[in-house]
Every structure is written in C-alpha cells, then in structure tokens.
C-alpha positions in Angstrom: -84.7 24.4 27.8 -87.6 21.9 27.8 -85.8 18.9 29.3 -85.0 21.1 32.4 -88.5 22.2 33.1 -89.1 18.2 32.9 -86.3 17.8 35.3 -88.0 20.4 37.9 -91.9 18.8 37.1 -90.4 15.4 37.7 -88.6 16.3 41.5 -91.7 18.7 42.2 -94.0 15.1 42.3 -91.3 13.5 44.5 -91.0 16.7 46.6 -93.1 19.3 47.2 -91.0 22.2 46.5 -93.6 24.9 47.7 -93.4 24.2 51.1 -90.4 26.2 52.3 -92.7 29.4 52.0 -96.0 27.8 53.1 -95.5 29.2 57.0 -94.9 26.1 58.7 -92.5 25.6 61.2 -89.3 24.4 59.8 -86.9 22.3 61.3 -83.5 21.4 59.8 -81.8 18.0 59.9 -78.4 18.4 60.4 -75.6 20.4 62.4 -73.0 20.8 60.6 -71.4 23.1 57.2 -74.8 22.3 55.0 -76.8 23.3 57.9 -75.3 26.4 58.2 -75.8 27.1 54.9 -79.6 26.5 54.5 -80.1 28.4 58.3 -78.7 31.8 56.1 -80.2 31.1 52.7 -83.8 31.1 55.1 -82.6 33.6 57.1 -81.8 36.0 54.0 -85.2 35.1 52.8 -87.1 35.8 55.9 -88.4 32.2 56.5 -87.8 31.4 60.2 -86.1 28.3 61.1 -88.0 26.5 64.0 -85.0 24.4 65.6 -82.5 21.5 64.3 -82.2 17.7 64.7 -80.3 15.5 65.2 -80.3 11.8 65.9 -77.2 12.0 68.3 -77.6 15.5 69.7 -77.0 16.1 73.3 -79.8 18.0 76.0 -79.9 21.7 75.7 -77.5 21.6 72.7 -78.3 24.6 70.5 -77.3 25.7 66.6 -77.4 29.4 65.6 -79.4 30.2 69.4 -81.3 27.5 68.0 -82.7 24.3 69.9 -81.2 21.1 68.4 -84.3 18.5 69.1 -84.2 14.9 68.8 -87.2 13.5 66.5 -88.9 12.6 68.9 -89.1 15.4 70.0 -90.9 17.0 66.8 -93.0 14.0 65.8 -96.1 15.8 67.2 -95.7 18.5 64.7 -95.2 15.8 61.8 -98.3 16.9 59.9 -97.9 20.4 59.9 -93.9 21.1 59.7 -91.3 21.1 57.2 -88.0 19.3 57.4 -84.7 20.2 55.2 -82.3 17.4 55.5 -78.9 19.0 55.2 -76.6 16.6 55.8 -73.6 14.7 53.6 -74.1 11.9 54.0 -76.8 9.3 55.0 -79.5 11.3 53.0 -81.5 7.9 51.9 -81.3 6.4 56.0 -82.8 10.2 57.1 -85.4 10.8 54.4 -86.3 7.2 55.1 -86.2 7.7 59.1 -89.0 10.9 58.9 -91.0 9.0 56.2 -91.4 6.1 58.7 -92.1 8.1 61.4 -95.1 10.0 59.7 -93.6 13.0 58.6 -95.2 14.4 55.8 -93.5 17.5 54.4 -89.5 16.2 53.6 -87.1 18.4 51.3 -83.4 17.8 50.8 -81.5 20.8 50.9 -80.0 19.6 47.0 -83.3 20.4 45.9 -83.8 24.6 47.0 -81.7 26.0 44.5 -82.6 24.4 41.5 -86.5 24.3 42.3 -87.8 27.2 45.1 -85.2 30.5 43.5 -83.9 30.7 46.7 -80.2 31.9 46.9 -78.9 28.4 48.2 -74.9 28.0 48.3 -75.4 24.9 46.1 -72.3 22.0 47.0 -70.3 22.2 43.6 -70.8 18.2 43.2 -74.8 18.9 43.1 -74.5 22.3 41.0 -75.9 22.2 37.4 -76.3 18.6 37.7 -79.2 18.2 35.3 -77.8 21.0 33.3 -75.0 19.4 32.0 -76.7 16.0 31.0 -78.7 17.7 28.7 -76.2 19.7 27.5 -73.9 17.0 26.7 -76.7 14.1 25.9 -74.1 12.6 23.4 -71.0 13.1 25.3 -72.7 10.8 27.9 -73.6 8.5 25.6 -70.0 7.9 24.7 -68.8 7.9 28.0 -71.4 5.2 28.5 -70.2 2.7 25.8 -66.3 3.2 27.1 -67.5 1.5 30.9 -66.0 -2.3 30.2 -68.8 -4.2 32.5 -72.3 -3.5 33.6 -72.0 -2.3 37.2 -70.2 0.3 35.4 -72.9 1.4 33.0 -75.3 0.2 35.8 -73.8 3.0 38.0 -73.2 5.7 35.7 -77.6 5.2 34.5 -78.1 5.6 38.3 -75.9 8.8 38.3 -77.8 10.1 35.1 -81.3 9.2 36.7 -80.4 11.4 39.3 -79.7 14.3 36.9 -83.0 14.0 35.7 -85.1 13.3 38.9 -83.1 13.9 41.9 -84.6 11.0 43.8 -81.4 9.7 45.7 -83.0 6.0 45.8 -82.1 5.6 42.3 -78.1 4.7 43.9 -79.3 2.0 46.4 -78.7 -0.6 43.7 -75.6 0.3 42.7 -74.0 1.4 46.1 -70.8 -0.6 46.9 -69.4 -1.3 49.9 -66.8 1.6 50.9 -64.2 -0.5 52.4 -63.6 -1.5 48.9 -63.7 2.4 47.9 -59.8 2.8 45.6 -59.2 -1.4 46.3 -61.3 -3.3 43.7 -61.1 -7.0 42.6 -59.9 -5.8 39.4 -57.2 -3.9 40.3 -54.2 -6.1 39.1 -51.9 -7.6 41.3 -48.7 -6.1 39.0 -50.5 -2.4 40.8 -50.5 -3.8 44.3 -47.0 -5.2 44.7 -44.8 -4.0 41.8 -45.4 0.0 41.0 -45.9 2.7 43.8 -48.9 4.0 45.0 -49.7 7.9 44.9 -52.3 9.1 47.1 -53.4 11.9 46.0 -55.3 14.2 48.2 -54.1 11.9 51.4 -56.0 13.5 53.9 -55.7 11.7 57.2 -53.8 8.7 55.6 -56.6 6.1 55.8 -56.5 5.4 52.0 -52.6 5.0 52.4 -53.2 2.5 55.2 -55.9 1.2 53.3 -53.7 0.3 50.3 -51.2 -1.4 52.9 -54.0 -3.6 53.9 -55.2 -4.2 50.3 -51.4 -5.4 49.7 -50.4 -7.4 52.9 -47.7 -4.5 53.5 -46.0 -6.2 50.2 -46.1 -2.8 48.2 -43.1 -1.4 46.7 -43.9 2.5 48.0 -46.1 5.0 48.7 -46.0 8.7 47.5 -48.1 10.9 50.4 -49.6 13.7 48.7 -51.5 16.4 50.8 -51.7 20.1 50.5 -53.7 21.3 53.6 -50.8 21.8 55.9 -53.0 20.6 59.0 -54.3 17.3 57.4 -50.6 16.4 56.0 -49.3 16.5 59.6 -52.1 14.7 60.9 -51.4 12.3 58.0 -48.0 12.1 58.3 -48.4 11.4 61.8 -51.4 8.3 61.4 -49.0 6.6 59.1 -45.6 7.1 60.3 -45.4 3.2 61.2 -45.6 2.8 57.0 -42.5 2.1 55.7 -41.4 3.3 52.2 -43.4 5.8 52.3 -42.7 9.4 50.8 -44.5 12.8 51.8 -45.0 15.6 49.3 -46.6 18.9 51.0 -48.2 19.6 47.9 -51.5 20.3 45.5 -51.6 18.1 42.8 -52.3 20.1 39.1 -50.9 20.9 35.8 -47.4 22.2 36.3 -45.3 23.4 38.9 -47.3 27.0 40.2 -48.6 28.6 43.6 -52.0 28.3 44.3 -54.6 29.2 45.6 -55.8 26.9 48.8 -58.8 27.2 51.0 -58.0 25.0 54.2 -60.9 24.1 56.3 -59.0 21.3 58.1 -61.6 18.5 56.4 -62.6 16.9 54.0 -63.4 20.2 51.6 -60.3 21.6 51.5 -59.2 22.7 47.5 -57.8 24.5 45.2 -59.7 28.0 44.8 -59.4 31.8 43.9 -61.0 32.8 46.9 -58.2 30.7 48.9 -56.6 32.6 51.6 -53.6 30.4 52.1 -51.0 29.6 49.1 -49.3 26.2 48.8 -47.1 24.6 46.0 -48.6 23.0 42.8 -46.5 20.3 41.8 -47.4 18.0 38.7 -47.4 14.5 39.7 -44.8 13.4 36.8 -42.4 15.5 38.9 -42.9 13.9 41.9 -43.4 10.3 40.7 -39.2 9.2 39.4 -41.0 5.5 38.2 -42.2 4.7 35.0 -45.7 3.9 35.8 -48.0 3.7 38.5 -50.9 3.1 40.7 -52.6 6.9 40.8 -55.5 7.6 43.6 -57.0 10.7 43.5 -59.4 12.8 45.4 -58.6 16.4 45.0 -62.3 18.6 45.4 -62.3 19.3 41.9 -58.6 19.5 40.9 -58.6 16.3 39.0 -58.5 17.2 35.7 -55.8 19.1 36.4 -53.9 16.7 37.7 -54.8 14.7 35.4 -52.9 16.8 33.0 -50.0 16.9 35.1 -49.3 13.2 34.9 -48.9 12.7 31.0 -45.4 11.1 31.2 -46.8 8.4 33.7 -50.4 7.9 31.5 -48.5 7.4 28.3 -46.5 4.7 30.1 -49.8 2.8 31.2 -50.4 3.8 35.1 -53.8 2.8 36.8 -55.8 5.4 37.8 -58.7 5.6 40.6 -60.2 9.2 40.0 -63.2 10.6 41.8 -65.4 11.6 39.6 -68.0 13.9 41.1 -67.0 16.9 42.5 -68.6 19.1 39.4 -71.2 17.9 37.5 -68.9 17.9 34.1 -66.3 15.0 35.9 -68.4 12.0 34.7 -67.6 12.9 31.0 -64.3 15.1 30.8 -62.2 12.6 33.6 -62.3 9.8 30.7 -62.0 11.7 28.1 -59.1 13.8 29.1 -57.2 10.3 30.1 -58.1 9.0 26.7 -56.7 12.2 24.9 -53.4 11.3 26.7 -53.6 7.1 26.5 -56.4 5.3 24.5 -55.7 1.9 25.8 -57.4 2.0 28.7 -60.5 -0.3 29.8 -62.7 1.6 32.8 -65.0 1.3 35.3 -67.2 2.7 37.3 -68.0 2.7 41.3 -70.5 4.4 43.7 -69.6 4.5 47.5 -72.6 6.3 49.3 -75.9 6.8 48.9 -75.3 10.2 47.9 -73.8 11.8 44.8 -70.4 11.9 46.8 -67.9 9.2 46.4 -68.1 7.9 42.4 -64.9 6.7 41.1 -63.3 5.7 37.7 -60.9 2.9 37.3 -59.1 3.4 34.1 -57.3 0.3 34.2 -54.5 -0.1 31.1 -55.4 -2.9 29.0 -51.7 -4.0 29.0 -50.4 -4.8 31.9 
C-alpha cells in the first residue's frame, strides 16, 4: 500500500530507524513492562543492550542483569549510542530531555515493529494505527464530521496525523488536563446529580472518587464494576467511605457469559483469550436498574462489546464517556456502534496525555 510506504518514509525522516542495527551501544530508557519487551526483542535479534536508563534510579540498581544508569552517566556516549524510549507515559518529555542533553540517536519503541522489521511485542494501542487509517479513510471523514466542537475536531486531526507520521508532538496542542478526564464542563447537570454513575473498569476507585468530587458529593448512586479480583478489592477499600455505591466483580460485555481474563494487578488487566483467569461477564443493562446513567468505560479494548450490552441504557439516552484508544479501530467503530443504537447524540473527543493513550469519546444525548 503506497500510503504505508509514505508513512514509513515520514517516520524515517523523524527517526533514523537503521540505528538499532548500527553496532552502536544501545541504552533502553525505562525499567518497566515495555522496557522488558524491548530487551526481549533485541535479545532475539542478537542486539546487545548496554544498559537501562531511569530518572528515578537508585544506586547499583539493575534490570535483567544490566545496570540502570542516570542520564548524566551516559552523556559521554551521546554522540555514539542509541537510546530507545520504552515507556508508556512521558514519551514526549523524555524525547525532549534527551535532545536537550545532546543525544543524536533517539528512537521511541513504538516505531520498532512498523519500521525495523524486528519482532517487537507492540502495545495494542499502537498496532495497526497507520493501516487502519489508510484502509478506512472515508469512515474517518464521517466520524470527524460527527464531532460537534472545534477542539474535538482538532483532537481527531492530531490522532490522524500521528497515524500518518508517528510524531508524538502532534498531541501537545490538544492535550487536556488529566484531572478533567471523564468530567468535562459540557457534562449536563442532570447526569451529575440525577442519574447514577456506572464506573466500568473501576480500577483502584480513582474515578469513583473523582466523580464524588465532581458532584460535590451530591450524586445519586455509583455502580463500581471491576473484573480483576485483586484490583476490585483495592478499589472497594479505597471507596469504602463513599455513600450509595454498589460493587460488581465482573467484566462488562455484551451478554452474560464466562470470560478469559488476564490479571496483571495494574491498569493493563483485560479480557483476552490467553487469560488464565475465568471471570463473570455481565451486560451493563443487567447491572444498572435505572433507565439512564452516566456511563464511563475504560476496559482495555472491550468497549465495543460493552456498548452492545448497554443497548437499553443507550436507547434511553444515557451519557457515555468511553476510552477510544485501546485498538486502532476504536476511534471509528465506537461512535458508529453508538449511533447504530441511538443516533440522537452529540459527540466530543478529548485527549489527556502526551502519548496515544487516554483519548476519551463522549456521547451526550441531544435531549437531556
């Protein structure tokens, strides 16, 4: 596909993708899951990793038997080494930090699979981004036209530009304060005070607590829904002081069924065929008894199925705040799925980080 070739060329202009096979020493910036994936990828390709870099390292720390350095400690190699940024967040800040320190060969991990041919375990939020855009350009244009304010359309344009160039800087002009995630000013008051809040993917209880603050503790009710058993217990403990909160240890999906679940006791726990844990899957329509609700979904790629399990609530004009970044196709399929159930919605789009993560699609009923 010529468009994908053009994208690879544009990425190569921003990042020298040949440097990982240049023979230069390779340092990996990061010491968590993505850094492990990069290390395993390089090991399989017989590319030696000289060490890891972390701004918050402790003296004598190691990762996979390799020393963890401060950035100052490797500055002497800045003209003759490669630094691969292997973090989920703060990619833009780290890239600028490296550039300001004089490093020449910088490569974000998210371009590895697309441009180098290495067998890198790509994050699902990055995988197939370019291909999905170029294969569905007409659908993308349709979705953009659904968005009802200027910032939403600019945010959408930034998402498209990243898919064409992989330049993370495009998000800087549209990034919103993380504290506003799910709780934007355009949320009608009726959904703050008169209808329940369904927290799908309740995690540690942070969003439920945020909703409590958003409503000045004047909310009607909270449904806390989390499938990861350990995370569920943590969230239950953290929100124990809240009033009128009901807990469901379940994965939100399209119907009642057992689901394979991968529990990493962190933000990445999700429904997956490879998961070793069986969890209960429930449709949101069977959990929320009221006719309408303020529905938040951050469920690691299962959002489309969860929307299909909330047809009654959506037909009745519930408000949705749905993560739209876990899969390449989410940004076009999620609004389309909602519209197929009930076309009487205004759509907003907001983005809350300097990376591809934390994009939220809001569906606000036109008649509240």
